[in-house]
C-alpha positions in Angstrom: -29.1 117.2 78.1 -29.9 113.6 77.1 -30.5 110.8 79.7 -30.1 107.4 78.3 -31.0 104.1 80.1 -29.5 101.0 78.6 -31.8 98.3 79.0 -30.0 94.9 77.9 -32.6 92.4 76.6 -31.7 88.9 78.6 -28.7 87.7 77.0 -28.7 84.3 75.2 -26.9 82.9 77.2 -25.5 80.8 75.8 -24.4 84.2 77.0 -24.9 85.8 80.1 -22.7 88.2 82.8 -20.3 90.4 81.0 -19.7 88.6 77.4 -18.2 90.2 74.4 -20.5 92.1 72.2 -19.8 93.1 68.9 -22.0 94.6 65.8 -20.2 92.1 63.5 -19.9 88.3 64.0 -17.2 86.1 62.9 -19.0 85.6 59.6 -20.9 88.0 57.6 -23.4 85.5 56.8 -24.1 81.5 57.8 -21.8 79.7 55.7 -22.6 76.1 57.0 -25.7 74.0 57.4 -27.4 73.5 60.9 -25.7 70.8 62.7 -28.6 68.5 64.1 -26.2 67.6 67.1 -26.8 71.1 68.3 -30.8 70.8 68.3 -32.5 70.0 71.5 -33.0 71.0 75.1 -30.1 71.6 77.2 -29.7 71.8 81.1 -27.3 73.5 82.6 -24.8 71.8 84.7 -23.6 73.8 87.8 -20.3 73.7 88.3 -19.6 74.1 92.2 -22.7 72.4 93.3 -24.7 76.1 94.2 -27.5 77.2 92.4 -27.0 80.8 93.1 -28.1 82.2 90.1 -30.7 79.6 89.1 -30.2 76.7 86.4 -29.5 77.9 82.8 -31.2 76.2 80.1 -30.7 76.2 76.3 -33.6 75.2 73.7 -32.2 75.0 70.0 -34.2 74.5 67.3 -33.7 74.8 63.3 -34.8 78.0 62.1 -33.6 77.4 58.3 -31.0 75.3 56.5 -28.2 77.4 58.5 -29.6 79.3 61.0 -30.7 78.4 64.8 -33.5 79.7 67.1 -32.4 79.7 70.6 -34.2 80.5 73.9 -32.4 81.0 76.8 -33.9 80.0 80.1 -32.4 81.4 83.3 -32.6 83.5 86.3 -31.2 86.8 86.9 -30.8 88.8 90.4 -31.9 92.1 91.0 -31.3 93.2 94.3 -32.6 90.7 96.8 -34.7 89.2 94.5 -34.0 86.3 91.9 -36.1 86.5 88.6 -37.1 84.2 85.6 -35.0 85.1 82.7 -36.0 84.1 79.2 -34.2 85.5 75.9 -34.7 84.6 72.5 -31.3 84.6 69.9 -30.8 83.2 66.6 -27.4 81.9 65.7 -25.2 80.4 63.4 -21.8 78.7 63.4 -18.6 79.4 62.0 -15.2 77.7 62.4 -11.4 79.1 63.5 -8.9 76.3 62.8 -10.4 72.9 64.8 -13.1 75.0 67.0 -16.7 75.7 66.5 -18.2 78.9 67.3 -21.9 80.1 67.8 -22.2 83.5 66.4 -25.4 84.5 68.6 -27.5 87.8 67.6 -29.5 89.6 70.0 -30.9 92.9 70.6 -29.9 96.0 72.8 -32.9 98.5 73.4 -32.0 101.9 74.4 -34.3 104.1 76.0 -33.9 107.6 75.9 -35.6 110.5 77.5 -35.4 113.6 75.5 -35.5 117.0 77.4 -38.5 118.5 76.3 -40.6 115.1 75.4 -42.0 112.9 78.0 -42.3 109.8 76.0 -39.0 108.0 75.7 -37.7 107.2 72.5 -36.6 103.4 71.8 -33.6 102.4 69.6 -33.0 98.9 68.8 -29.1 98.1 68.0 -28.5 94.4 66.6 -25.5 93.1 68.5 -23.6 89.7 68.2 -21.9 87.3 71.3 -19.5 85.0 70.5 -19.1 81.5 72.2 -16.8 78.7 71.3 -18.8 75.5 71.3 -18.0 71.7 71.7 -20.3 68.4 71.4 -19.3 65.4 73.3 -21.9 62.9 73.5 -25.1 64.3 75.3 -23.2 67.2 76.7 -22.2 70.8 75.1 -19.5 73.0 76.4 -20.0 76.8 75.9 -17.3 79.0 76.6 -18.4 82.7 76.0 -15.6 85.4 74.8 -15.1 87.8 77.4 -15.5 91.2 76.8 -11.8 91.9 77.6 -10.5 89.4 75.5 -8.9 92.0 73.5 -6.4 94.7 75.5 -7.5 98.0 73.6 -11.3 96.9 73.4 -11.7 97.9 70.0 -14.8 97.9 68.0 -14.6 95.5 65.0 -16.3 97.1 61.6 -15.9 93.7 59.8 -16.1 90.1 60.4 -12.6 89.4 58.9 -11.1 92.0 61.7 -13.1 89.8 64.5 -11.8 86.9 63.1 -8.3 88.0 62.7 -8.4 89.0 66.6 -9.6 85.7 67.8 -7.3 83.6 65.2 -4.5 85.7 66.3 -4.7 85.3 70.3 -6.1 81.9 70.3 -3.1 81.0 68.2 -0.5 82.8 70.7 -2.4 80.7 73.6 -3.9 83.6 75.0 -7.5 82.6 77.0 -10.4 84.9 75.7 -12.9 82.9 77.3 -14.4 84.2 80.3 -14.5 81.0 82.6 -17.2 82.4 85.3 -19.6 82.9 82.4 -19.0 79.6 80.6 -21.1 76.5 81.2 -21.8 73.2 80.2 -25.2 71.9 79.2 -26.9 68.3 79.3 -29.0 67.3 76.5 -32.9 66.5 78.1 -34.9 64.2 75.9 -38.4 66.0 75.7 
């Protein structure tokens, strides 16, 4: 019998909690140049005045002409302890109508214990998280796509399928974003 333990590397987060995970992004590959207005160190703005989960911060840098390097600094809750939580991602932007989205690429590490082996087997799977982003002055608003954004929770095999689903649902005025895991960040000069 296989025993599996799913270890999720701390999520971008831009994206944390229960965001939508996909094996495909909205585009097959980056289609636009890096926007310098997205670069910098961004400090999370707490919505309700509490610091229950800790403050989020993003460090977004240019990795190539069309790809961003994203480091998410945050905290995670493990039982009664609050632990530092840092994650590294890459990302690229794409558009649906007038809305810009960040396709954030991360990894899920699956640890499996085989019945006759004492050595765990590690498997890494590439996954994408999708977030709508808007920049105004020194603030970036990040709205993560929720894991339940499609009623059927289908697995998309092609970027075109995912993009069509997002386009359709947003076009119908449906909220595909998870308000709890959406956050605003203020740019901090380093």
